[in-house]
C-alpha positions in Angstrom: 82.8 98.9 88.0 85.6 100.7 86.2 84.1 103.2 83.7 85.7 104.4 80.5 85.9 107.9 82.0 88.0 106.6 84.9 90.3 104.8 82.5 90.7 107.9 80.4 91.6 110.1 83.4 94.0 107.5 84.7 95.8 107.3 81.3 96.0 111.1 81.3 97.2 111.1 84.9 100.0 108.7 84.1 101.2 110.8 81.1 101.1 113.9 83.3 103.1 112.1 86.0 105.8 111.2 83.4 105.8 114.8 82.1 106.3 116.3 85.5 108.9 113.8 86.5 110.9 114.7 83.4 111.0 118.3 84.5 113.3 117.5 87.4 116.6 115.8 87.5 117.0 112.6 89.4 119.0 114.5 92.1 116.1 117.1 92.4 113.5 114.4 92.7 115.6 112.6 95.3 115.8 115.8 97.3 112.0 116.2 97.1 111.5 112.5 97.8 109.3 112.2 94.7 109.0 108.6 93.7 105.7 107.9 91.9 103.8 104.7 92.8 103.4 102.4 89.9 99.7 102.1 88.9 99.5 98.4 89.3 100.8 98.7 92.8 98.4 101.5 93.6 95.5 99.3 92.5 96.7 96.3 94.5 97.0 98.4 97.7 93.6 100.0 97.1 91.9 96.6 96.6 93.4 95.3 99.8 92.4 98.4 101.8 88.8 98.3 100.4 88.5 94.7 101.5 89.4 95.7 105.1 87.1 98.7 105.0 84.2 96.3 104.2 81.1 98.4 103.3 82.0 101.5 105.2 81.7 104.9 103.3 85.1 106.3 102.7 86.5 109.6 104.0 89.9 109.4 102.3 93.1 111.3 102.9 96.3 111.3 100.8 99.0 113.3 102.7 101.4 113.2 99.7 99.1 113.3 96.7 101.4 113.7 93.7 99.0 113.4 90.7 96.6 111.2 92.7 97.5 107.6 92.0 95.8 106.2 95.1 92.7 108.3 94.6 92.6 107.0 91.0 92.9 103.4 92.2 90.1 103.9 94.7 87.8 105.3 92.0 88.6 102.4 89.8 88.2 99.7 92.5 85.1 101.1 94.2 82.0 103.1 93.4 81.9 106.9 93.3 79.0 106.8 95.7 81.1 105.1 98.3 83.7 107.9 98.4 82.0 110.3 100.8 84.9 112.8 100.8 88.5 112.9 99.6 91.4 115.3 100.4 94.9 115.3 98.9 97.7 117.4 100.2 100.7 118.1 97.9 103.7 120.3 98.5 104.9 120.7 94.9 102.6 123.3 93.3 103.1 121.8 89.8 101.8 118.4 91.0 99.0 120.0 93.0 97.8 122.1 90.0 97.9 119.0 87.8 95.9 116.9 90.3 93.3 119.6 90.8 92.8 119.7 87.1 92.6 116.0 86.6 90.2 115.3 89.4 88.1 118.5 89.4 84.9 116.6 88.5 85.6 113.7 90.9 85.2 115.5 94.2 88.9 115.4 95.3 89.8 118.4 97.3 93.4 119.3 96.6 95.4 121.4 99.1 98.7 122.9 98.1 101.1 122.9 101.0 103.2 121.0 103.5 101.2 118.2 105.2 103.3 118.5 108.3 102.3 122.2 108.7 98.5 121.8 108.0 96.0 122.5 110.7 94.0 119.5 111.9 90.6 119.2 110.2 87.3 119.3 112.1 86.3 116.0 110.6 88.8 113.2 110.8 89.3 110.6 108.0 88.7 106.9 108.2 91.1 105.8 105.4 94.7 107.0 104.7 96.6 105.4 101.8 99.9 107.0 100.9 103.4 106.8 99.6 105.0 109.6 101.7 108.1 111.5 100.4 111.3 109.5 100.9 113.5 112.4 102.0 116.6 111.4 103.9 117.5 113.3 107.0 120.4 115.2 105.5 118.0 117.0 103.2 116.1 118.3 106.3 117.4 121.4 108.0 118.1 121.6 111.7 115.1 124.0 112.0 112.8 121.6 110.1 113.9 118.7 112.3 113.3 120.7 115.5 109.8 121.7 114.3 108.8 118.2 113.4 110.2 116.7 116.6 108.3 119.3 118.6 105.1 118.4 116.9 105.5 114.7 117.6 106.4 115.5 121.3 103.2 117.5 121.6 100.8 115.1 119.8 102.1 111.6 120.6 104.7 112.4 123.3 107.3 110.6 121.2 110.9 111.5 120.7 112.6 110.5 117.4 116.1 110.3 116.2 117.5 113.1 114.1 118.5 110.5 111.5 114.9 109.6 110.7 113.7 110.3 107.2 110.7 112.5 106.4 108.4 109.5 105.8 108.7 108.7 109.6 107.4 112.1 110.5 104.5 111.8 108.0 103.4 108.5 109.4 103.4 109.7 113.0 101.9 113.1 112.4 99.0 111.5 110.4 97.8 109.8 113.6 95.8 112.9 114.6 94.2 113.0 111.2 92.8 109.5 111.4 89.5 108.9 113.2 89.3 106.2 115.9 89.2 102.7 114.3 90.2 104.3 110.9 92.5 102.3 108.6 96.0 103.5 107.5 98.1 102.0 104.7 101.6 103.2 104.1 104.1 102.3 101.4 107.4 103.1 102.9 111.1 102.0 102.9 111.5 98.8 104.8 114.6 100.1 106.5 112.5 101.3 109.5 112.1 97.7 110.5 115.8 97.3 111.5 117.6 100.6 111.9 117.9 102.4 115.2 116.1 105.5 114.0 113.1 103.3 113.2 112.7 102.5 116.9 110.1 105.2 117.4 108.1 104.1 114.5 108.2 100.5 115.6 107.2 101.6 119.1 104.2 103.5 117.7 103.1 100.5 115.6 103.1 98.2 118.6 101.8 100.5 121.4 99.6 103.3 119.9 97.8 101.4 117.1 96.7 97.9 116.1 99.3 96.7 113.5 97.5 94.3 111.2 99.9 93.4 108.4 103.4 94.2 107.2 104.2 93.1 103.7 107.8 93.4 102.6 108.9 93.3 99.0 112.0 91.2 98.1 115.2 93.2 97.5 115.2 91.8 93.9 111.7 93.3 93.4 112.4 97.0 93.6 109.1 98.9 93.3 110.6 102.2 92.2 113.0 102.1 89.3 114.4 105.5 90.4 114.7 104.8 94.1 116.9 101.7 94.9 115.4 100.9 98.3 113.4 97.9 99.5 109.8 98.8 100.2 107.2 97.6 102.7 103.4 98.1 103.0 102.3 98.8 106.6 98.7 98.4 107.5 97.1 99.4 110.9 94.0 100.6 112.6 93.8 103.5 115.0 93.0 101.5 118.1 95.0 100.2 121.0 96.1 96.7 120.3 93.9 94.1 122.1 95.4 91.6 124.6 97.0 88.7 122.8 97.2 90.5 119.5 99.1 88.9 116.6 100.4 90.6 113.4 100.5 89.2 109.9 104.0 89.3 108.2 104.5 88.4 104.5 107.3 88.7 102.0 107.5 88.9 98.2 104.9 89.0 95.6 101.9 91.3 96.2 100.2 92.1 99.5 97.2 90.3 98.1 99.1 87.2 97.1 102.4 87.0 99.0 105.1 84.5 98.0 106.2 83.8 101.6 104.6 83.9 105.0 105.8 82.6 108.4 105.0 79.0 109.1 102.7 80.5 111.7 101.7 83.7 109.7 100.7 85.7 112.8 103.5 86.9 114.9 102.7 87.7 118.6 102.8 91.4 119.3 104.9 90.6 122.4 107.5 89.1 120.1 107.7 92.2 118.0 108.0 94.4 121.0 111.1 92.4 122.1 112.6 92.2 118.7 115.0 94.9 117.5 114.9 93.7 113.9 111.6 93.0 112.1 113.0 91.9 108.8 113.6 88.4 110.3 109.8 88.0 110.0 108.6 85.9 108.3 111.2 83.2 108.4 111.2 81.5 105.0 113.4 79.3 102.9 116.4 80.8 101.2 115.7 82.1 97.7 115.9 79.5 95.0 119.1 79.2 93.1 119.0 78.5 89.4 122.8 78.2 88.7 123.3 82.0 88.5 126.4 83.6 90.0 125.7 86.0 92.9 127.8 88.6 94.5 128.1 86.4 97.5 129.9 83.8 95.4 132.6 86.3 94.4 133.0 88.5 97.5 132.9 88.5 101.2 130.3 91.2 101.7 130.3 93.2 104.9 129.0 96.6 105.9 132.3 98.4 106.5 134.9 97.5 109.1 134.1 97.5 112.8 137.5 97.9 114.3 136.7 100.2 117.1 139.8 102.2 116.2 139.9 103.0 112.5 142.5 105.7 112.8 144.9 103.0 114.2 144.1 100.0 112.0 143.4 101.7 108.7 146.6 103.1 107.0 147.6 104.7 103.8 150.2 102.9 101.6 152.7 105.5 102.7 152.0 104.9 106.4 152.3 101.2 106.0 155.6 101.6 104.1 156.9 103.9 106.8 156.1 101.4 109.5 157.7 98.6 107.3 154.7 96.4 107.7 155.0 93.2 105.6 152.4 93.0 102.8 151.1 89.6 104.1 149.8 91.4 107.1 147.9 94.1 105.1 144.5 93.8 103.4 143.5 96.3 100.7 140.2 97.9 101.4 137.9 100.4 99.7 137.8 104.0 101.0 134.5 105.6 102.0 131.9 106.0 99.3 132.5 109.8 99.0 136.0 109.0 97.6 134.7 106.7 94.8 134.6 108.5 91.5 133.1 105.7 89.4 130.7 102.8 89.6 133.3 100.3 88.3 136.5 99.8 90.3 139.4 98.2 88.5 142.1 96.2 90.2 145.8 97.3 90.3 148.6 94.8 90.1 148.4 92.3 93.0 144.6 92.7 93.1 144.2 95.8 95.2 141.4 98.2 94.1 142.6 101.0 91.9 141.2 103.9 94.0 142.5 107.0 95.7 143.3 107.0 98.5 144.6 103.4 98.6 144.2 102.1 102.1 
């Protein structure tokens, strides 16, 4: 049962989270990958994990602790006696200091440092719940990538693309911290399900562990107001998948009460292995329309131009004029995002975008 003391600490934790977030600019927090988990989402994930853990005593690890939102959720949703031990690792010393102060009387051991550099503990954990740092690859130095890749090659004998974000390394490195048959729950960007650099993560989830459930939030239901990415919850046990294993896929709503599931909710693992894109699971009816106008009603939306020879087909206005190409054979396009100086793009005469360079 949730005590008044737990409620008091959680309220204090949330205020502290807001205070610490305000000390960094949005750009700084983006570089650190610091996007705090909303309390209601932490509680929902904790309840789901506790149900899967049944009555087992908990040895809990949070590799990206922040102020301790998941530990707080576990305390609120279970009994103090059930949490046998708990360790949180946090790179940012301000957050680590805050978490240590908040949870000093609750038994949470706070370690200040980089999770990817920590030595393995003598006693493994049976429960990991985390929202790892969403740090894009271009914020990782070449030396950092080399070190992380070497660690994965040594522990799991896996190679990973240099385009992978830090959350991919966190998920894979945590394998050695989890005891056999331990449960792992990750709140991560859903992009790993489709992109090429997510191949290693998908291979790990289908070959090295037993993937239980993947819940994806709808794009319209962004979980983090300061990180405009679609999120997914990935749940697995540290055990080789049994023969004939099936995986649950759900979409929208909460992981406890999804809005959509496949007509046959369990997807054969063999299907996942063959599939290069996991966001096609589950198949569900298109979103309901209520008469509102969408971007798709106004524009033909494509991810760039796949010409195979951009330097030939994409011209500046001066080049097109020099070649005397009639206007009816030219289509105005936007330049690369780095050239856009504003969020709103006006149209010039004739409907072309008012940008520079005009292509």
